[in-house]
C-alpha positions in Angstrom: 0.1 0.0 0.0 1.2 3.5 -0.8 3.1 5.9 1.5 2.6 3.7 4.7 -1.3 4.1 4.5 -3.4 1.0 5.7 -7.1 0.2 5.3 -7.4 1.1 9.0 -6.1 4.6 8.3 -8.3 5.0 5.3 -11.4 3.7 7.3 -10.5 6.2 10.0 -10.4 9.1 7.7 -13.6 8.0 6.1 -15.2 8.0 9.4 -14.2 11.4 10.2 -15.1 12.8 6.8 -18.4 11.0 6.5 -19.3 12.5 9.7 -18.6 16.2 8.8 -20.3 15.7 5.3 -23.4 14.2 7.1 -23.5 17.3 9.4 -22.9 19.7 6.5 -25.9 18.2 4.3 -27.9 17.9 7.1 -28.2 21.5 8.0 -28.1 22.8 4.6 -31.1 23.8 2.5 -31.6 20.7 0.1 -32.3 23.1 -2.8 -29.3 25.4 -2.1 -26.6 25.6 -4.8 -23.0 23.9 -4.3 -21.0 26.4 -6.1 -17.8 24.0 -6.4 -20.1 21.7 -8.4 -21.8 23.7 -11.2 -25.5 22.7 -11.5 -25.7 20.8 -8.5 -27.9 21.4 -5.2 -27.3 19.9 -1.7 -29.8 17.3 -2.9 -27.7 16.4 -5.8 -24.6 16.2 -3.7 -26.3 13.9 -1.1 -27.6 11.5 -3.7 -24.3 11.5 -5.5 -22.4 10.2 -2.3 -25.0 7.7 -1.5 -24.9 6.3 -5.1 -21.0 6.3 -5.1 -21.0 4.4 -1.8 -23.8 1.9 -3.0 -21.7 1.1 -6.3 -18.2 1.2 -4.8 -19.2 -1.0 -1.9 -20.4 -3.8 -3.9 -16.8 -4.7 -4.8 -16.0 -4.9 -1.3 -19.2 -6.8 -0.4 -19.0 -9.5 -3.3 -15.2 -9.5 -3.9 -16.0 -9.5 -7.6 -12.9 -9.7 -9.9 -14.8 -8.5 -12.8 -16.7 -5.2 -13.4 -20.3 -5.6 -12.2 -23.5 -4.7 -14.0 -24.8 -2.5 -11.1 -28.5 -1.7 -11.0 -29.8 1.7 -11.9 -30.0 4.6 -9.4 -32.9 4.4 -6.9 -35.8 6.7 -7.9 -38.1 8.4 -5.3 -35.8 8.0 -2.2 -35.4 10.4 0.6 -31.7 11.7 -0.1 -30.7 11.9 3.6 -32.2 8.3 4.4 -30.4 7.0 1.4 -27.0 8.5 2.4 -27.5 7.3 6.0 -28.2 3.6 4.7 -25.0 3.6 2.6 -22.9 5.3 5.2 -23.9 2.5 7.8 -23.0 0.1 5.2 -19.7 1.4 4.7 -18.9 1.6 8.4 -19.8 -2.1 8.3 -17.8 -3.2 5.2 -14.8 -1.1 5.3 -13.2 -2.4 8.5 -14.2 -5.9 7.9 -12.7 -6.2 4.4 -8.9 -7.0 4.3 -7.0 -4.8 1.9 -5.4 -7.7 0.1 -8.9 -9.2 -0.8 -9.0 -9.5 -4.6 -11.7 -7.3 -6.1 -12.1 -5.7 -9.5 -10.7 -2.0 -9.6 -11.5 1.0 -11.8 -7.9 1.7 -13.0 -5.3 -0.3 -15.1 -2.6 1.3 -13.0 -4.0 -0.1 -9.8 -4.0 -3.7 -8.6 -7.2 -5.5 -8.2 -7.1 -5.4 -4.6 -9.8 -4.1 -2.0 -7.3 -1.5 -0.4 -7.7 0.6 -3.7 -11.3 1.0 -2.9 -10.8 1.8 0.8 -8.5 4.6 -0.6 -10.8 5.7 -3.2 -13.9 5.8 -0.8 -11.9 7.8 1.8 -10.7 10.4 -0.8 -14.3 10.8 -2.6 -16.1 11.4 0.9 -13.4 13.9 1.8 -13.7 15.9 -1.5 -17.6 15.9 -1.3 -17.2 17.1 2.5 -15.1 20.0 1.1 -17.8 20.8 -1.5 -20.6 20.9 1.2 -18.5 22.9 3.7 -17.4 25.3 1.3 -20.9 25.8 0.1 -21.7 26.7 3.7 -18.6 28.8 4.5 -17.6 26.2 7.2 -14.7 24.8 5.6 -12.4 22.6 7.9 -8.7 22.6 7.0 -7.6 19.0 6.3 -4.3 17.0 7.0 -1.4 17.4 4.9 -0.4 13.7 5.0 -3.9 12.6 3.8 -3.5 15.5 0.9 -0.2 14.0 -0.2 -2.0 10.5 -0.5 -4.9 12.2 -2.4 -2.3 13.8 -4.8 -0.6 10.4 -5.2 -3.9 8.7 -5.9 -4.9 11.3 -8.6 -1.4 11.0 -10.4 -0.9 7.2 -10.1 -4.5 5.7 -10.3 -7.0 8.3 -11.4 -5.3 9.8 -14.4 -4.8 6.3 -15.7 -8.4 5.5 -15.2 -9.4 8.8 -16.7 -7.5 8.1 -20.0 -8.1 4.6 -20.3 -11.8 4.9 -20.4 -12.4 8.4 -21.9 -10.6 10.1 -24.8 -6.9 9.3 -24.8 -4.9 12.3 -24.1 -3.6 14.6 -26.9 -1.2 16.5 -24.8 2.4 15.9 -25.1 5.1 16.8 -22.5 5.9 16.6 -18.8 4.6 18.1 -15.6 6.3 18.3 -12.2 4.2 18.4 -9.1 6.3 19.8 -6.3 5.0 20.1 -2.7 6.4 23.0 -0.6 5.5 21.7 2.9 6.5 18.1 2.5 9.2 16.5 0.4 7.2 14.5 -2.1 7.3 15.4 -5.9 6.2 13.6 -9.0 6.9 13.7 -12.7 3.9 13.0 -15.2 4.8 12.3 -18.9 2.0 12.7 -21.4 2.3 10.9 -24.7 -0.7 11.3 -27.2 -2.9 8.1 -27.1 -1.2 6.6 -24.1 -1.9 6.4 -20.4 0.3 9.0 -18.7 3.5 7.7 -16.9 4.1 8.7 -13.4 7.3 8.6 -11.2 9.2 10.3 -8.6 10.9 13.5 -9.5 14.5 13.8 -9.7 16.3 16.6 -7.9 16.4 19.9 -10.2 14.4 18.2 -13.2 13.1 20.4 -15.7 9.6 20.0 -17.1 7.1 21.6 -19.5 4.7 22.3 -16.7 5.6 22.9 -13.0 3.0 23.1 -10.2 4.2 24.1 -6.8 2.4 24.7 -3.6 1.5 23.1 0.0 -0.1 19.7 -0.3 -3.6 20.8 0.7 -3.7 23.4 -2.0 -2.3 21.2 -4.7 -4.6 18.4 -3.6 -7.9 20.4 -4.0 -6.3 22.5 -7.0 -5.9 19.1 -8.9 -9.7 18.7 -8.4 -10.3 22.2 -9.6 -11.4 23.3 -6.2 -8.6 25.8 -5.6 -6.3 27.8 -7.7 -2.7 26.4 -7.9 0.6 28.1 -8.5 1.8 26.9 -11.8 4.1 27.8 -14.8 4.2 26.2 -18.2 2.4 24.5 -21.0 -1.5 25.1 -20.5 -2.5 22.1 -22.5 -0.7 19.8 -20.1 -2.4 21.5 -17.1 -5.7 20.7 -18.5 -4.8 17.2 -19.3 -3.5 16.9 -15.5 -6.5 18.4 -13.9 -9.3 16.2 -12.8 -12.9 17.1 -13.7 
């Protein structure tokens, strides 16, 4: 598992982030807009997290080694009741599922092991907690170590998933992601038509795009939530950023 993280740590983070998310959506006007998710209301955000958990947890519940044909989204459900049911299911399944259990995963750059889902669930709920709290102007600052893990997931797992299922990248060049509050740094190489390659950066390495900043800022910047300090090729930045 990357960076010393374990399924227990990801589960602990999920529990913390889920509690904050539930508090935020519970107090919000369901019809209020969520500015960081254009076109979404708090109802949409609540249903999204519930549906995300429902579909993701099936791989932990079943241990399926192939992609599942999942049922359509539920219709006519009460959003908070639906969310609560999925949060309860996650609280049961996450700590009970060993990280080395075989399970289909969503990225060609990730092993077919359950810990990939533990990681993805923790980070998705954190991102949506950020969306909800930012909309309420009650944003809680997160942990730098978890942000580093989130950046690593974006670069080493989610980029490969993005470009293996969507239109292959047309950008060509290299991007350096350099953190200023911790020593981690990555280089991403884009080749048209191929899944991006990611490795640790070498000292003093020159690239076409350079992104620098504290781990928290870079993490949420890669998700388009915060502006990041960057210099270099704009096309590569758009290829790097998650939607």
